[in-house]
N, C-alpha and C positions, 0 to 999 in steps of 0.2 A: 535484890538478892543476887549474889554471884552465881553464874552457871556452874553446875556441879561437875559435869563430865568434860573431858578434854575435848577442845573444839578444833585442834590441829591435826595434821597429817603425820602419822608415825606408823611404824610396823605394827601389825596386829598384837604380837606378844607384848611389846612395850606399852601400847595403848591399854591393853586389858590390865596390865599391872598398875599403871597409873590410875585407871578408873576404879580399881579395887581399893586402892589407897584413898582415893577421893570419897568413896562410899563410907569408909571408916572414919574419914575426916568429917563427913556430914553427921554421922552418929555421935561422934565425941564433941561436936560443936565448932571446931575451929574453922570448918569450911564456911561457916555463916558469919564469921567475924570479919567483916570487910574493913573495918577500922584498923584491926591489927595487920591485915594484908597490906593496907596502904602505908602503914607506918614502916613495915619491913622494906617495901619497895623504896620509900624515901630514904631510909638509912643506906640502902644499896647504892643509890645514886649520890649519897653524901660520902661514899667511900668508907663506910663503916666495916664492910665485910671484905673488901679487896682494894688494893691500891691500883688495880687495873683501870678503874674509872678515870684516873688522871690522864690516861692516853686516849680518851674518847675521841678528841678531834684528830689526834695523830693517826688512829687506826680506822676511824669511821667517817671522817669528813667528806670523802669522795663519795661514798655509798649514800649518805643522807643528802648530800647536795643534789645528786641525781634525782632522788625522790622529790625533794623540795621543788626543784625547778619544774618538775612535771606537775606538781600540785598547783602551783600558783601561775603557771605560764599563761593561762587565759583569764586570770583575775585582773581587774583593774584596781590597783592599789593607789593610784594617784589621787591625792586629796582626801583619802579615806582614813577614818578612825578605826584601828585594827586591834584586836586582842589575840595574841599568840599564846595559846594555852598549852603548857608543856614545852615551853620554848627551848629547854635544854641549854646548849651553849651558844644559842643565837643564830644558828644557821639560817633558818627561815626569817627571823626578824631582820637581819642584815639585808636580805634580798628584798623584803618588803620595803625597807627604808630607801634602797636603791631605786625601787620603782615608785617612789614618791609618796609613801604613806604620810599623812598629815600628823597623825598622833598613833603612837604604839604603846600598848601595854603588854609587857613580858611577864608571863605567869609560869611558875614552876614550884613544886612542892619541895624540891631540893635546893638548899641554899648554896651548895657547892656549884651546881649547874648554873643557877642564877647569877652568882658572882662571876663565873666565867663568861656569861652572856653579857653582863654589865661591862666587864673589862674590855671585851671585844668591841662593843658598840662605842664606848667612849674613845678607844684607841683610833676609831675610824673618824672621829671628830664630829660626831653628831651632837646636836645641842640637847641639854638636859630637859628643856621644856617640850621636846618631842616625845620623850620616852618616859614611862614609869615602870617600876619593877615590883613584883608582888609574889611573896613566898606563901603559897596557899594551895588548897585542894581544888581540883577541877569541878567538883560537885558543889562548891560553896564559894563562888566567885564574889569578891568584894566590890561589885559594881551594881549601880541601879539598873532598873529595867530600860530597854530600849536605848542603850548607850553607844553601841558600836555598829559600824557598817559592815564589818567583815570579822568573822570569828574562824581562826584556824587551829587545827589540832593535827600535828604532824607526827605520825608513827608513835602515838601515845596510847590510843584506845585499848589495844590489846593488853596493856598493863594495868587497866583500871577495872575493878571487880564490878562496879555498878555503872555499866556502860550507858543504859537508857537514861538514868539520872544525869549523866554527863552531857549527853546530847540535849536534854530538856533544859539544862542550865545554860548552855551555850545559846540555845534559842531564846531564853529569857533576856539575855543581855544584848541581843541584837535589836536594832531598829526595824520596824516594818519594812519589808522589801530588802533587808539585809541578807548576807549570804554566810552560810556555814560551809567551809572547805576542809576536808580531812583526808588524810591517807591513813591506812591501817594495816596491821599485819594480817595477811591472807592465811588460810589454813596450812599452806605448804612452806610458810616463811621460816627459813633457817632450820628446816626439819632434820637435816643431816647432823647439824651441830647439837640440837636437842636430843636426837636419838642417842648419840655417842655419850653425851653428858649423862643422861639418865642411866644408861648401862654401866656407868663407872661410879654412880652415887652410892654411898654407904647407907644402905636401906635401914640400918639401925636407927638413923636419925631422920631419914626422909619418908619412909613408909607411913601412911596414915595422915599425911598432909596434903591439902589441895595445892596443886602447882599453880602459882599465881601468874597465869598467862591465858588470854582468852581471844585467840585469833578469830576473825569473822570473814564470811563471804559476802558477795554483793547483796544478796537477798536479805541477809541479816541486817546489814547497814540501811538498806531501804526501809526495813521495818522500824528501826530506831528512828529514822528521820520522819516517817510517817506518823509514828506514835507521838512525836514531838510537835506535830502540827506544821511540818515544813512542806513546802511546795516545790515545784519544778526540780524534782529529784533526779539526778543523773549519777550513774556509777560507771566505773571502768576498772578493769583488772589487768595488771601487768605482771608477768612472771619472766624471770631470767636467771642465769646462772652466773654467780661471781666466782672467779677462779683465783687461787692462791698457790704459792710456790710449794708449800708443804703443810702437814697437819698442825704444826706448831703456829704457823701464821694464821690459820683458820681459828685456832683456839684463842689467840691473842686478840683477833677482831672480835670474836664472840664475847669474851670476857670484858674487853674495854668498852664495848657498847651496851653491855647489860649491867655492869657493876657486880655480876655474880650474886644478885640479891638473894637467891635462894640459899646461900651459905650462911644465912642467919640461923639456920637449924643445926649447924655444926659448932661444937664447942670452939671458942676462939683459938685455943692451943693447937688445934689440928686443922685449921683452915688453910694455911699455907701448904701443908703436906698434901691435903686432898686436892688442892688446885693443881699442884704440880703432878699429881697422879693422873688427873684428867688430861692435862696438857700432853703428858707422855702417851696417853692412850689415843689421843687425836693423831699424834705422830706415828705411832706404830700401826694404826689402822689406815694411815695414808689418806686422811680425809683432806682433799685439795679443792673441793667445790662445796658451795652453799647456795641453795635455792633462795632467791628473792621473789617473794610473792606478796605484791602490794595492791590493796583495793583503795581506789579513790572515789570520793563521793562528794557531791555538791547538792545544797538545798537552799531555798530562800524562805524567809519568814513571811508569812501571809500578811497582806494589807487588809485591814478590816474594811468591810463593805462601805461604811460611811466614810472612811478616809479615802476609798477609791472615788466615791461620788464627789467629795470635795475637790479632789485633785482634778476630776474631769471638769467640774464647774469652773475652777480656776483656769484651766486651759482654754475652755470656751470663752471665757471673759477676755483672756489675752488675745485670742483670735479676733473677737469682736472690736 
């Protein structure tokens, strides 16, 4: 079940307003419909609610490359079979291939994102036999148990309503001893942009609906990993400020990397008008900074005790 109350950092009045609406959403039932939430998110990243998503790499490549490099800097990708869940436009996938991945499965629920990822990887000359592409849900991966050495989830978890189910599913497809590596939205991530956006929302359409965003802190990620049966869990949290020239640039970055998925609640005929109203508000409020708050987590799939014994016996025989 999705978390009901807002898990991010906002001003108290805005947070109270959001949580009041979330409570109404629970009573009416829409806060419990995670399938509908995921469908709206998918539509947002398919460009159904805004054309801004087509500028994803133009506006967000540097930002997400920084996060990606931090996530996999200590991971050994050489010769590994890797699944990149929520691959987006392929930012992490390409780096994993550069680091020598033997096999790579790119997974995303958005066909638009997956197509962009495929186009970029092919343009770099990588062979088809190295890579497969899968348009699917992170909670229902089309892979057998114990298939991959490494599962990565890069800045995706905060937009998934059933987060524990996702971590458990990633664990399922890992081989014993394999690693899950993820980066996730921390509580303060993009709080300035979210605050301004909420204040400009037409509450006639938004009040009484759960905001589909679930940032998490280190302890919560540790709990998800522990519940999935993972071992050797490590977390790290990094926070920094991204500077922009003006409020319009901040909005363009925010809109391009989110696809404005929450605009599904607006009638199609007023979406462009409401978007421009919000962009103008960013400019008038002179929003020139955004907090980046990212939590990194690693964990390994436990090796069954009898497998450990077999491995030890094999090692002893090799020594003899």
